[in-house]
TIMARNU-499802 format. One line per 5 residues: number of its first residue (from 1); their letters; for each residue x, y negated, z of N, C-alpha, C. Coordinates in pm, whole numbers. Layout:
% residues N
NUM) A) X/Y/Z/X/Y/Z/X/Y/Z ~ ...
% end
This chain:
% residues 289
1) MSQQD) -3743/-159/-2739/-3641/-96/-2839/-3673/95/-2889 ~ -3712/97/-2979/-3737/261/-3031/-3660/335/-2975 ~ -3703/452/-3011/-3628/550/-2949/-3453/590/-3035 ~ -3513/569/-3179/-3368/542/-3224/-3285/463/-3216 ~ -3365/367/-3176/-3243/194/-3142/-3170/249/-3020
6) ASSVR) -3264/286/-2922/-3173/338/-2724/-3101/430/-2809 ~ -3120/555/-2861/-3002/667/-2914/-2840/596/-2972 ~ -2923/506/-3072/-2794/460/-3128/-2699/351/-3008 ~ -2802/289/-2934/-2700/224/-2868/-2600/304/-2767 ~ -2644/420/-2734/-2638/506/-2606/-2455/582/-2699
11) ALSER) -2500/616/-2830/-2410/686/-2896/-2240/546/-2932 ~ -2304/412/-2942/-2193/322/-2952/-2127/307/-2827 ~ -2207/325/-2710/-2156/289/-2601/-2051/411/-2526 ~ -2088/506/-2583/-1995/606/-2526/-1855/614/-2650 ~ -1860/572/-2767/-1757/510/-2827/-1681/455/-2772
16) LLIAS) -1731/343/-2688/-1656/227/-2641/-1603/283/-2557 ~ -1644/383/-2448/-1570/422/-2339/-1447/511/-2390 ~ -1482/585/-2502/-1294/659/-2587/-1246/572/-2614 ~ -1293/448/-2685/-1180/324/-2717/-1122/273/-2622 ~ -1172/227/-2553/-1108/171/-2400/-1005/259/-2363
21) HKGQA) -1108/378/-2343/-934/476/-2259/-830/480/-2380 ~ -815/464/-2486/-744/500/-2602/-682/387/-2640 ~ -715/263/-2593/-643/144/-2604/-698/80/-2776 ~ -773/93/-2839/-792/71/-2962/-879/-59/-2956 ~ -822/-143/-2950/-870/-294/-2955/-935/-306/-3049
26) DHVVQ) -950/-318/-3207/-1027/-342/-3294/-1122/-274/-3288 ~ -1129/-150/-3244/-1235/-92/-3256/-1331/-142/-3152 ~ -1260/-136/-3015/-1375/-209/-2920/-1462/-326/-2964 ~ -1354/-353/-3024/-1439/-565/-3080/-1560/-497/-3190 ~ -1562/-430/-3256/-1623/-354/-3356/-1720/-325/-3306
31) LINKG) -1687/-228/-3187/-1846/-188/-3095/-1923/-241/-3010 ~ -1847/-344/-2998/-1938/-432/-2920/-1992/-555/-3001 ~ -1957/-600/-3074/-2040/-652/-3240/-2149/-582/-3252 ~ -2122/-423/-3253/-2264/-366/-3302/-2379/-381/-3215 ~ -2328/-404/-3059/-2451/-378/-2971/-2410/-249/-2870
36) AKVAI) -2256/-196/-2839/-2272/-111/-2747/-2280/-193/-2636 ~ -2322/-124/-2538/-2342/-188/-2409/-2269/-84/-2258 ~ -2258/-135/-2170/-2143/-64/-2045/-2209/97/-2007 ~ -2173/193/-2053/-2169/293/-1985/-2089/344/-1892 ~ -2126/477/-1824/-1996/508/-1741/-2003/662/-1752
41) TKNGR) -1862/686/-1744/-1821/848/-1725/-1878/928/-1600 ~ -1832/1070/-1628/-1892/1107/-1461/-1900/1102/-1337 ~ -1766/1022/-1353/-1681/978/-1227/-1735/839/-1177 ~ -1837/760/-1321/-1865/641/-1219/-1792/510/-1304 ~ -1716/558/-1394/-1589/466/-1429/-1613/335/-1557
46) TPLHL) -1626/228/-1574/-1649/176/-1679/-1571/177/-1781 ~ -1555/107/-1896/-1491/90/-1962/-1330/20/-1926 ~ -1387/-118/-1849/-1314/-146/-1808/-1239/-81/-1713 ~ -1256/-18/-1651/-1210/60/-1530/-1075/180/-1593 ~ -1131/191/-1707/-1036/306/-1783/-965/235/-1852
51) AAYKG) -960/85/-1948/-869/66/-2001/-753/-13/-1856 ~ -828/-54/-1763/-724/-109/-1671/-605/-5/-1600 ~ -659/142/-1608/-588/222/-1558/-521/302/-1661 ~ -546/259/-1781/-451/271/-1870/-325/193/-1906 ~ -373/61/-1861/-274/-55/-1874/-308/-123/-2017
56) HIAVV) -445/-100/-2066/-465/-183/-2211/-490/-264/-2226 ~ -372/-364/-2158/-424/-541/-2106/-528/-592/-2249 ~ -445/-552/-2398/-600/-626/-2497/-684/-558/-2454 ~ -692/-485/-2496/-923/-436/-2447/-929/-436/-2289 ~ -856/-477/-2185/-894/-542/-2090/-942/-737/-2123
61) RILLA) -868/-778/-2140/-919/-909/-2240/-1048/-883/-2311 ~ -1049/-834/-2348/-1159/-835/-2483/-1256/-798/-2391 ~ -1277/-700/-2316/-1362/-698/-2231/-1434/-774/-2144 ~ -1336/-851/-2079/-1360/-963/-1968/-1409/-1035/-2041 ~ -1360/-1100/-2141/-1444/-1194/-2273/-1567/-1151/-2295
66) AGCDL) -1607/-1045/-2329/-1748/-976/-2345/-1832/-1001/-2202 ~ -1779/-988/-2109/-1869/-1057/-1993/-1881/-928/-1894 ~ -1788/-801/-1878/-1817/-702/-1823/-1788/-771/-1660 ~ -1869/-673/-1606/-1866/-721/-1457/-1739/-649/-1427 ~ -1695/-738/-1353/-1512/-746/-1253/-1524/-613/-1164
71) DIQDD) -1632/-620/-1082/-1603/-587/-937/-1709/-428/-965 ~ -1765/-372/-1042/-1816/-229/-1064/-1713/-164/-964 ~ -1804/-49/-887/-1706/56/-865/-1746/163/-889 ~ -1679/278/-876/-1671/407/-919/-1727/458/-799 ~ -1743/627/-858/-1816/701/-728/-1717/707/-600
76) GDQTA) -1594/677/-648/-1457/657/-533/-1509/526/-457 ~ -1566/419/-527/-1600/310/-465/-1442/194/-521 ~ -1380/262/-635/-1288/202/-672/-1332/65/-770 ~ -1294/-61/-786/-1270/-125/-894/-1178/-101/-1005 ~ -1175/-187/-1117/-1119/-184/-1191/-992/-237/-1130
81) LHRAA) -979/-332/-1032/-838/-358/-980/-805/-265/-897 ~ -826/-159/-838/-801/-57/-791/-737/30/-909 ~ -798/25/-971/-742/142/-1065/-624/78/-1144 ~ -604/-34/-1194/-488/-99/-1238/-381/-81/-1078 ~ -427/-129/-1008/-310/-132/-890/-240/48/-841
86) VVGNA) -337/154/-852/-303/277/-859/-159/294/-944 ~ -153/243/-1045/-37/257/-1111/38/155/-1171 ~ 42/77/-1092/88/-127/-1078/105/-151/-1223 ~ -29/-167/-1277/-28/-226/-1433/-50/-407/-1397 ~ 67/-464/-1384/93/-547/-1329/0/-668/-1424
91) DVISA) 33/-676/-1549/-26/-776/-1637/-208/-732/-1628 ~ -229/-597/-1606/-375/-574/-1580/-400/-663/-1451 ~ -353/-651/-1365/-352/-700/-1193/-420/-850/-1211 ~ -306/-943/-1307/-281/-1071/-1313/-428/-1134/-1397 ~ -434/-1065/-1502/-597/-1067/-1559/-691/-1084/-1503
96) LIQEG) -729/-980/-1358/-853/-943/-1333/-827/-1048/-1227 ~ -732/-1100/-1139/-750/-1218/-1085/-757/-1318/-1158 ~ -697/-1344/-1280/-712/-1475/-1291/-872/-1489/-1343 ~ -953/-1388/-1361/-1086/-1354/-1414/-1178/-1405/-1280 ~ -1135/-1364/-1135/-1173/-1409/-1047/-1259/-1281/-942
101) CALDR) -1184/-1156/-985/-1207/-1055/-941/-1227/-1039/-800 ~ -1301/-956/-711/-1271/-921/-564/-1161/-863/-550 ~ -1036/-965/-443/-945/-882/-392/-949/-774/-295 ~ -1037/-770/-214/-1102/-704/-115/-1167/-597/-121 ~ -1225/-574/-224/-1358/-461/-230/-1225/-335/-186
106) QDKDG) -1292/-213/-100/-1282/-77/-24/-1315/16/-82 ~ -1228/140/-74/-1303/223/-143/-1364/336/-58 ~ -1370/451/-82/-1458/525/46/-1346/584/141 ~ -1203/536/115/-1175/594/217/-1075/434/251 ~ -1135/332/244/-1120/229/298/-1002/141/259
111) NTALH) -979/176/153/-795/143/107/-893/30/-47 ~ -805/-100/-4/-806/-201/-94/-690/-170/-213 ~ -701/-274/-314/-637/-239/-440/-500/-264/-376 ~ -476/-348/-200/-304/-390/-214/-242/-263/-119 ~ -392/-182/-71/-299/-56/-22/-299/18/-101
116) EAAWH) -315/44/-240/-265/125/-337/-133/107/-395 ~ -112/-26/-415/-2/-70/-459/121/-56/-367 ~ 68/-76/-244/195/-59/-134/216/92/-127 ~ 121/180/-122/143/297/-93/259/382/-199 ~ 182/288/-388/263/383/-445/411/305/-502
121) GFSQS) 439/174/-393/541/101/-431/523/5/-543 ~ 480/-41/-602/466/-145/-699/474/-297/-635 ~ 615/-309/-618/644/-444/-535/542/-567/-618 ~ 574/-565/-755/597/-673/-817/434/-681/-833 ~ 320/-567/-800/176/-580/-808/150/-635/-679
126) VKLLV) 227/-576/-550/186/-611/-409/197/-748/-413 ~ 298/-826/-460/369/-956/-498/195/-1032/-540 ~ 208/-995/-653/107/-1035/-731/-63/-1023/-598 ~ -50/-971/-583/-225/-967/-497/-207/-1065/-385 ~ -80/-1073/-289/-83/-1127/-143/-2/-1265/-202
131) KAGAN) -3/-1289/-329/-5/-1437/-342/-147/-1478/-424 ~ -208/-1405/-464/-393/-1424/-490/-476/-1455/-370 ~ -408/-1396/-232/-496/-1432/-123/-519/-1305/-70 ~ -517/-1176/-128/-519/-1043/-68/-532/-1060/71 ~ -585/-980/112/-589/-952/296/-470/-885/348
136) VHAKN) -355/-920/412/-272/-851/425/-346/-773/552 ~ -398/-784/610/-438/-727/759/-575/-608/730 ~ -589/-576/611/-727/-492/606/-644/-345/624 ~ -762/-324/690/-763/-171/783/-848/-74/691 ~ -783/47/624/-844/156/558/-908/259/692
141) KAGNT) -980/356/652/-1087/434/761/-991/509/837 ~ -854/534/802/-708/517/939/-640/461/1006 ~ -722/322/996/-665/251/1083/-518/154/1000 ~ -498/223/872/-343/163/847/-369/56/755 ~ -254/-27/775/-276/-166/710/-169/-97/543
146) ALHLA) -179/-179/450/-85/-173/359/27/-170/370 ~ 72/-226/479/227/-225/557/287/-73/595 ~ 192/-29/664/199/97/707/199/202/574 ~ 121/194/465/125/304/384/270/257/240 ~ 335/123/262/445/95/234/548/167/342
151) CQNGH) 579/160/452/647/194/497/663/378/537 ~ 522/451/510/525/606/517/572/637/402 ~ 565/583/308/657/612/196/780/578/120 ~ 856/481/269/962/415/220/986/359/148 ~ 886/260/76/880/143/14/938/5/80
156) AQSSK) 1072/17/64/1172/-133/119/1118/-260/78 ~ 1126/-283/-57/1103/-416/-123/932/-413/-68 ~ 838/-335/-110/708/-339/-69/701/-399/86 ~ 758/-326/139/789/-369/273/768/-501/320 ~ 908/-560/221/947/-699/243/849/-764/226
161) VLLLA) 771/-773/110/733/-861/43/573/-872/120 ~ 531/-761/208/408/-803/282/453/-821/432 ~ 587/-823/469/624/-901/583/590/-1025/554 ~ 676/-1059/445/715/-1210/404/562/-1283/399 ~ 455/-1223/360/345/-1199/352/215/-1276/456
166) GSRPD) 312/-1203/588/246/-1228/702/166/-1077/784 ~ 197/-990/680/173/-886/804/257/-814/914 ~ 167/-784/998/212/-782/1134/254/-579/1133 ~ 382/-626/1172/468/-453/1177/446/-394/1316 ~ 325/-473/1410/307/-421/1531/218/-372/1592
171) SKNSV) 91/-414/1410/-42/-330/1417/-102/-212/1447 ~ -124/-131/1482/-154/-27/1541/-280/102/1442 ~ -258/182/1367/-365/276/1320/-425/289/1420 ~ -495/398/1334/-611/493/1455/-545/609/1544 ~ -423/652/1515/-365/703/1627/-285/648/1707
176) GDTCL) -245/504/1708/-142/402/1787/-22/387/1696 ~ -19/452/1583/132/450/1533/133/305/1513 ~ 245/187/1537/308/115/1460/374/148/1328 ~ 395/29/1252/491/54/1100/657/123/1161 ~ 680/130/1294/809/139/1350/758/327/1343
181) HVSAR) 676/292/1436/638/432/1433/641/562/1313 ~ 590/478/1159/549/546/1068/696/563/986 ~ 755/498/994/936/486/925/1018/576/1023 ~ 999/563/1135/1102/666/1183/1034/806/1150 ~ 900/807/1165/876/935/1160/930/1009/1051
186) YNHVS) 896/919/941/968/1000/800/1122/933/755 ~ 1153/880/869/1333/870/833/1317/756/761 ~ 1289/642/721/1298/569/606/1365/453/668 ~ 1531/458/651/1616/369/733/1590/244/650 ~ 1565/209/544/1562/88/476/1457/20/519
191) VIRAL) 1338/153/550/1249/18/579/1229/1/726 ~ 1306/72/788/1340/55/928/1419/-125/953 ~ 1538/-109/911/1607/-211/904/1528/-340/847 ~ 1437/-319/771/1343/-427/753/1251/-542/871 ~ 1192/-394/911/1110/-429/1030/1153/-483/1114
196) LGAIC) 1324/-386/1202/1401/-459/1274/1412/-606/1262 ~ 1452/-634/1119/1486/-778/1062/1367/-878/1096 ~ 1248/-831/1123/1090/-902/1136/1070/-930/1283 ~ 1192/-878/1345/1145/-864/1476/1029/-768/1532 ~ 1047/-685/1470/916/-602/1534/911/-502/1691
201) SVTER) 864/-464/1739/874/-463/1880/956/-300/1865 ~ 1021/-256/1953/1083/-98/1966/1016/-45/2077 ~ 955/-113/2110/884/-53/2275/713/10/2263 ~ 657/-18/2156/561/27/2168/515/179/2156 ~ 427/180/2218/317/345/2241/209/408/2205
206) NHAGD) 258/505/2066/112/546/2036/9/576/2119 ~ -80/663/2053/-191/703/2189/-163/849/2289 ~ -71/905/2207/17/974/2245/153/982/2369 ~ 181/814/2335/266/740/2463/391/762/2398 ~ 384/812/2286/575/789/2168/596/660/2163
211) TALHI) 722/628/2167/768/528/2120/809/615/1981 ~ 876/515/1903/908/555/1773/1110/604/1802 ~ 1175/594/1896/1239/659/1951/1197/815/1975 ~ 1091/834/2050/1051/964/2125/1029/1026/1953 ~ 991/1003/1844/952/1083/1748/1091/1085/1644
216) AAALN) 1181/977/1654/1277/991/1591/1419/1132/1636 ~ 1363/1129/1792/1423/1174/1852/1402/1368/1801 ~ 1274/1366/1828/1187/1500/1845/1249/1573/1669 ~ 1239/1470/1595/1270/1518/1471/1399/1479/1398 ~ 1488/1501/1502/1641/1503/1500/1683/1406/1369
221) HRKTV) 1643/1276/1351/1668/1112/1288/1775/1068/1370 ~ 1892/1117/1330/2026/1046/1382/2050/937/1330 ~ 2062/878/1307/2094/781/1177/1947/649/1259 ~ 1822/703/1239/1729/606/1280/1713/629/1460 ~ 1732/733/1495/1781/716/1704/1857/574/1707
226) RMLLE) 1985/593/1649/2132/505/1677/2055/336/1650 ~ 2010/336/1509/1908/209/1516/1787/173/1599 ~ 1768/224/1645/1623/212/1740/1735/153/1871 ~ 1845/256/1922/1890/213/2024/1969/102/2040 ~ 2023/51/1928/2143/-33/1879/1992/-166/1910
231) AGADS) 1894/-140/1849/1795/-256/1876/1740/-328/1963 ~ 1784/-209/2085/1727/-227/2203/1618/-119/2288 ~ 1594/16/2176/1487/96/2242/1532/144/2386 ~ 1416/153/2469/1462/194/2605/1454/383/2610 ~ 1540/411/2612/1546/627/2600/1503/637/2754
236) RFKNN) 1476/546/2839/1428/578/2966/1226/629/2974 ~ 1236/546/2871/1067/510/2843/1001/706/2832 ~ 891/703/2894/827/828/2925/693/819/2847 ~ 650/954/2768/548/975/2684/428/980/2757 ~ 297/1045/2756/167/1084/2846/219/1228/2915
241) VGETA) 295/1257/2849/281/1440/2904/469/1414/3039 ~ 469/1261/3057/591/1265/3100/766/1303/3089 ~ 734/1284/2924/902/1322/2850/961/1207/2797 ~ 1073/1199/2811/1161/1082/2737/1190/1134/2574 ~ 1238/1046/2552/1302/1057/2380/1418/1198/2393
246) LDQAR) 1480/1181/2543/1602/1316/2566/1532/1439/2590 ~ 1435/1428/2628/1362/1540/2645/1322/1632/2554 ~ 1262/1550/2424/1239/1609/2329/1346/1601/2218 ~ 1457/1532/2228/1502/1612/2165/1593/1740/2182 ~ 1623/1762/2331/1649/1836/2415/1541/1986/2349
251) ENDNP) 1408/1996/2347/1337/2038/2365/1284/2100/2175 ~ 1345/2040/2120/1365/2077/1979/1510/2081/1922 ~ 1605/2118/2011/1698/2203/1979/1776/2104/1920 ~ 1812/1944/1963/1893/1834/1849/1954/1796/1927 ~ 2117/1907/1967/2157/1863/2026/2286/1719/1994
256) EVALL) 2296/1719/1835/2345/1559/1876/2295/1429/1865 ~ 2152/1440/1865/2096/1330/1887/2056/1358/2077 ~ 2094/1440/2136/2046/1432/2273/2192/1400/2337 ~ 2329/1434/2254/2441/1350/2319/2394/1180/2302 ~ 2357/1154/2202/2337/1020/2149/2247/915/2264
261) LTKAP) 2146/1040/2325/2068/946/2427/2112/931/2527 ~ 2202/1048/2551/2296/1042/2686/2420/982/2667 ~ 2437/848/2576/2503/755/2581/2450/635/2507 ~ 2345/597/2543/2246/493/2502/2308/390/2499 ~ 2330/350/2662/2436/227/2758/2520/166/2640
266) QVRNM) 2607/275/2594/2720/224/2476/2669/197/2358 ~ 2579/269/2310/2504/266/2166/2467/168/2197 ~ 2380/81/2278/2328/-66/2244/2408/-157/2211 ~ 2313/-232/2144/2399/-363/2091/2295/-495/2028 ~ 2372/-568/2000/2281/-707/1992/2172/-641/1866
271) FSLYK) 2052/-741/1886/1929/-662/1813/1990/-776/1655 ~ 2079/-886/1682/2070/-959/1541/2184/-874/1455 ~ 2225/-743/1500/2301/-702/1385/2197/-620/1258 ~ 2086/-618/1311/2025/-569/1187/1886/-703/1154 ~ 1916/-789/1160/1866/-901/1092/1878/-914/945
276) VSHTG) 1780/-916/843/1760/-846/714/1745/-955/625 ~ 1825/-960/518/1855/-1066/417/1731/-1055/352 ~ 1621/-1150/319/1488/-1091/190/1582/-1177/82 ~ 1656/-1098/31/1728/-1145/-110/1600/-1134/-243 ~ 1599/-1219/-299/1543/-1237/-423/1347/-1261/-406
281) LEITT) 1300/-1248/-197/1198/-1261/-226/1156/-1404/-128 ~ 1158/-1534/-178/1177/-1648/-139/1000/-1669/-53 ~ 992/-1708/23/871/-1730/92/766/-1793/8 ~ 834/-1946/-40/736/-1998/-135/703/-1916/-252 ~ 766/-1802/-319/654/-1736/-429/555/-1690/-373
286) LGKH) 544/-1633/-270/387/-1608/-189/290/-1706/-175 ~ 332/-1804/-164/229/-1896/-131/146/-1924/-258 ~ 22/-1965/-220/-102/-2007/-303/-29/-2151/-354 ~ -102/-2160/-537/-25/-2260/-586/-142/-2349/-628
% end
């Protein structure tokens, strides 16, 4: 190829990046037919990365039909599937899955596409990924599963989908937190209900020796404290510095929580009160077909 021809191909390829980003499907076809090759942006992203993120499904299908590499990773080690999951582009995710993309590639932080969808609460995207066989047990570099991330951000629907798909609520991250610890820290009551309904443990301790009850008591999360007590949490457990949840409530000047904890035996009730109905999330919808 002459220098002039190479320069022409580079120009076409750069225009392909722009057209893909803008969703100009007809222009993308023309550029490919003229010989445009796959170029990358300064962030290492291909036309497929750009179209997937923007939700340009027609362009995505054209690029896939043209043989674009599904699993190229950008400078942050994200694939086109990651980019679609970040923004919940379910149609794009479905197209990439049908084409046979890798489901569990991890980015520089160890996150898979499922982590991204769960973090942002895109439950339909989460459902598509788990149905296709994405690994619900994969952990990122902080030791978090997708369920940890859904719980942290209070995404109850995504949490329920992950639980039905077999995600383990008592799995621990790098600081020893289970999903219940995380939910209690951020006071996400609806997520806590889902976890309790999935029969999670209320007695697990993190690396500091804290149970979820310790955390909720320290942060003055009264409703969460009550729910945990009703589910059987033991207010007498001590952490690594010998403190109970009541000690932490008093230290943090949370008198109402402290009073609740002193009445713990009266508050405790049958765990079955918190069994959750997973309405609209039939287990059969998550199985492979």
